[in-house]
C-alpha positions as CSV (number, residue, x, y, z in Angstrom):
1,M,277.5,180.3,73.0
2,V,281.1,179.8,74.2
3,M,283.3,177.7,71.8
4,E,286.9,176.5,71.7
5,K,288.6,176.2,68.4
6,K,291.6,174.0,67.7
7,R,293.3,174.2,64.3
8,M,296.1,171.9,63.2
9,D,297.8,170.5,60.0
10,C,296.2,167.5,58.3
11,P,298.9,165.1,57.1
12,S,296.4,162.9,55.3
13,L,295.6,165.8,52.9
14,P,297.9,167.7,50.6
15,P,300.4,170.2,52.1
16,G,298.7,173.4,53.4
17,W,295.4,171.8,54.4
18,K,294.2,172.5,58.0
19,K,291.8,170.7,60.2
20,E,289.7,172.7,62.7
21,E,287.8,171.3,65.6
22,V,285.2,173.6,67.3
23,I,284.2,172.4,70.8
24,R,281.0,173.8,72.3
25,K,281.5,174.9,75.9
26,S,278.0,176.0,76.9
27,G,274.4,175.4,76.0
28,L,272.4,172.2,75.5
29,S,275.1,170.8,73.1
30,A,278.0,171.5,75.4
31,G,280.8,169.0,75.0
32,K,280.0,168.3,71.3
33,S,282.3,169.3,68.6
34,D,282.2,170.2,64.9
35,V,285.0,169.4,62.4
36,Y,285.9,171.7,59.5
37,Y,288.7,171.7,56.9
38,Y,290.5,174.6,55.3
39,S,292.3,174.6,51.9
40,P,295.6,176.4,51.5
41,K,293.6,179.3,50.0
42,G,291.3,179.4,53.1
43,K,288.2,177.8,51.7
44,K,286.1,176.1,54.4
45,F,284.6,172.6,54.0
46,R,281.9,171.3,56.3
47,S,281.4,167.7,55.0
48,K,283.3,164.9,53.3
49,P,281.2,165.2,50.0
50,Q,282.1,168.8,49.7
51,L,285.8,167.9,50.3
52,S,285.6,165.1,47.7
53,R,284.0,167.3,45.1
54,Y,286.7,170.0,45.5
55,L,289.7,167.6,45.4
56,G,288.3,165.4,42.6
57,N,290.6,162.6,41.6
58,T,293.7,164.2,43.1
59,V,293.2,162.5,46.5
60,D,291.5,159.2,47.2
61,L,289.1,159.9,50.1
62,G,287.6,156.4,50.2
63,C,289.3,155.5,53.5
64,F,289.4,159.1,54.9
65,D,287.7,159.6,58.3
66,F,286.4,163.2,58.2
67,R,286.1,163.5,62.0
68,T,289.6,162.3,62.9
69,G,291.4,163.4,59.7
70,K,293.1,160.1,59.3
71,M,293.1,157.3,56.7
72,T,291.5,154.2,58.1
73,M,292.3,150.7,57.1
74,P,289.4,149.2,55.0
75,S,287.9,145.9,56.0
76,K,288.3,142.8,54.0
77,M,284.7,143.1,52.6
78,Q,285.3,146.7,51.6
79,K,288.6,145.7,49.9
80,N,286.9,143.0,47.9
81,K,284.0,145.3,46.9
82,Q,286.5,148.0,45.8
83,R,288.4,145.4,43.8
84,L,285.3,144.2,42.0
85,R,284.3,147.7,41.2
86,N,287.7,148.5,39.8
87,E,287.7,145.4,37.7
88,S,284.3,146.3,36.3
89,L,285.5,149.8,35.4
90,T,288.5,148.4,33.7
91,I,286.4,146.0,31.6
92,N,284.0,148.8,30.6
93,K,286.8,151.4,30.3
94,G,285.0,153.7,32.6
95,K,282.0,154.0,30.2
96,P,278.5,153.0,31.5
97,D,276.4,150.7,29.3
98,L,273.6,153.0,28.2
99,N,272.2,150.6,25.6
100,T,268.4,150.1,26.2
101,A,267.9,147.5,23.5
102,L,266.1,144.4,24.7
103,P,267.7,141.0,24.3
104,I,265.4,139.8,21.5
105,R,266.8,137.6,18.8
106,Q,265.3,138.5,15.5
107,T,266.1,136.1,12.6
108,A,266.3,137.3,9.0
109,S,263.5,135.8,6.8
110,I,264.7,132.8,4.8
111,F,261.6,132.6,2.7
112,K,261.2,134.0,-0.8
113,Q,258.5,136.6,-1.5
114,P,255.7,136.2,-2.4
115,V,254.9,133.0,-0.6
116,T,252.7,130.7,-2.6
117,K,250.6,128.2,-0.7
118,V,249.9,125.1,-3.0
119,V,247.4,122.5,-1.8
120,N,244.5,120.8,-3.5
121,H,241.8,123.2,-2.4
122,P,239.9,125.6,-4.6
123,N,239.8,128.4,-2.0
124,N,243.5,128.7,-1.6
125,K,245.1,131.9,-2.8
126,V,248.6,133.2,-3.6
127,K,249.8,135.5,-0.9
128,T,251.3,138.6,-2.5
129,D,251.3,141.0,0.5
130,L,255.0,141.9,0.5
131,Q,254.8,144.1,3.5
132,R,253.4,141.3,5.7
133,A,255.7,138.7,4.1
134,T,258.9,140.7,4.9
135,E,258.2,140.8,8.7
136,Q,261.0,139.2,10.6
137,P,260.0,136.3,12.9
138,R,260.6,137.0,16.6
139,Q,261.8,134.8,19.4
140,L,259.0,133.4,21.6
141,F,259.3,133.7,25.4
142,W,262.4,135.9,25.1
143,E,261.4,137.6,28.4
144,K,262.6,134.5,30.2
145,R,266.2,135.6,29.4
146,L,265.7,138.4,31.9
147,K,265.0,135.9,34.7
148,G,267.3,136.3,37.7
149,L,268.4,139.9,36.8
150,R,267.9,142.5,39.5
151,A,268.3,146.2,39.4
152,S,270.6,147.9,41.9
153,D,271.4,151.5,42.9
154,S,274.7,153.3,42.8
155,T,275.8,151.7,46.0
156,E,275.2,148.2,44.6
157,E,272.2,147.7,46.9
158,V,269.5,145.5,45.2
159,L,266.3,147.4,44.7
160,R,263.0,146.1,46.0
161,T,260.9,144.5,43.3
162,M,257.4,145.7,42.4
163,E,254.3,143.9,43.5
164,L,251.9,143.2,40.6
165,P,248.2,143.5,40.9
166,K,246.2,140.3,41.6
167,G,244.4,140.6,38.2
168,L,247.6,139.9,36.3
169,T,248.3,136.2,35.6
170,S,251.3,135.0,33.8
171,L,251.0,132.7,30.8
172,G,253.5,130.4,29.2
173,P,255.8,127.5,30.2
174,D,257.8,128.0,33.5
175,T,256.8,131.7,33.9
176,S,256.7,133.6,37.1
177,D,255.7,137.0,38.5
178,E,259.3,138.1,37.9
179,T,259.0,137.1,34.2
180,L,255.6,138.8,33.9
181,L,257.0,142.0,35.3
182,S,259.8,142.0,32.7
183,A,257.4,141.2,29.9
184,I,255.0,144.1,30.8
185,S,257.9,146.6,31.3
186,S,259.3,145.6,27.9
187,A,256.0,145.9,26.2
188,L,255.5,149.4,27.6
189,H,259.0,150.3,26.6
190,M,258.8,149.0,23.0
191,S,255.3,149.6,21.9
192,S,252.9,152.6,21.9
193,S,249.8,150.5,21.4
194,P,247.6,149.5,24.3
195,I,248.7,146.6,26.5
196,T,245.9,144.2,26.9
197,G,247.5,140.8,27.3
198,Q,246.7,137.7,25.3
199,M,243.1,138.2,24.2
200,T,242.5,134.7,22.7
201,S,241.9,131.8,25.0
202,A,243.7,129.5,22.6
203,A,247.0,131.1,23.8
204,E,246.5,129.5,27.2
205,K,246.2,126.0,25.7
206,N,249.1,126.2,23.2
207,P,251.0,129.5,23.6
208,A,253.8,128.3,21.3
209,I,251.3,128.6,18.4
210,W,248.7,131.2,19.3
211,L,250.9,133.6,21.2
212,N,250.6,137.3,20.2
213,T,254.2,138.5,20.2
214,S,253.2,142.1,20.5
215,Q,251.6,141.5,23.9
216,P,253.2,140.5,27.2
217,L,253.1,136.9,28.6
218,C,249.9,137.4,30.6
219,K,246.2,136.6,30.3
220,A,243.8,139.3,29.1
221,F,243.1,141.9,31.8
222,I,241.0,145.0,32.3
223,V,242.1,148.2,34.0
224,T,239.2,149.3,36.3
225,D,238.4,152.8,37.6
226,Q,239.5,151.6,41.1
227,D,242.9,150.6,39.7
228,I,243.2,154.1,38.2
229,R,242.3,155.8,41.5
230,E,244.8,153.7,43.4
231,Q,247.5,154.6,40.9
232,E,246.7,158.3,41.2
233,L,246.9,158.1,44.9
234,K,250.4,156.5,44.7
235,V,251.5,159.4,42.4
236,V,250.2,162.0,44.8
237,Q,252.0,160.3,47.7
238,A,255.2,160.1,45.7
239,R,255.0,163.8,44.8
240,R,254.5,164.7,48.5
241,C,257.6,162.7,49.5
242,L,259.6,164.5,46.8
243,E,258.2,167.8,48.0
244,D,259.3,167.1,51.6
245,A,262.7,166.0,50.5
246,L,263.2,169.2,48.4
247,M,262.1,171.3,51.4
248,V,264.6,169.5,53.7
249,D,267.4,170.1,51.2
250,R,266.4,173.8,50.8
251,L,266.4,174.3,54.6
252,A,269.8,172.5,55.0
253,R,271.3,174.7,52.3
254,A,269.9,177.9,54.0
255,S,271.2,176.8,57.4
256,E,274.7,176.1,55.9
257,S,274.7,179.5,54.1
258,S,273.8,181.3,57.4
259,R,276.5,179.5,59.3
260,D,279.0,180.5,56.7
261,S,277.9,184.1,57.0
262,E,278.2,183.9,60.8
263,D,281.7,182.4,60.6
264,K,282.8,185.2,58.2
265,A,281.3,187.9,60.5
266,A,283.1,186.4,63.5
């Protein structure tokens, strides 16, 4: 394959950096070109991520066009997005919030132990179970505080929400599928006991009184063998997608390594 190489200085990068454009003169890809950059020490870079990792924080490559080698003017939307990101980093001092504690308000017990129940009935007893009496009351329907919160990836793109099975029905005042998803996720995160939902039918009539706070805000449900098989199929499909992605990445690395070897040999 016949190729024409043009190497020139790159004023957008620190002194000593070179930009090389390789134009293909023959073959099916004739007329197309590849762009590379060389450091003052002669190290070759094939992509903007490689260049960014090497330079680190010494040069801001946010507006750098890898193909032209020039700094482009960001659009108004990009400027606002960058400003909001910088303000967020300033507030958090560059440290991400890794706290996984759920927003549950737990009030300290205001009752004296033991609690004595006094009414005119011969079967009443004095409660002296200190372990049970010292349990802190928990806020009911706290999962509703997660309403409206959506997860996003590193590019601030909102992630698609999960679709719950039809057998799961929310329970409680002003609850939705979004609230139910938060409740089930929180229950799986906080407890190692089985998640069964609210087993008593009285919770549907008056959840403020009969709600089991250790279970999510949903009616009782049963996981069938069909549900298990469908979940296993999803896991197999996810593993295949991951295997394909790893294979593509491995082939890309091998191709890049062979091209580097050919360039050195030339």
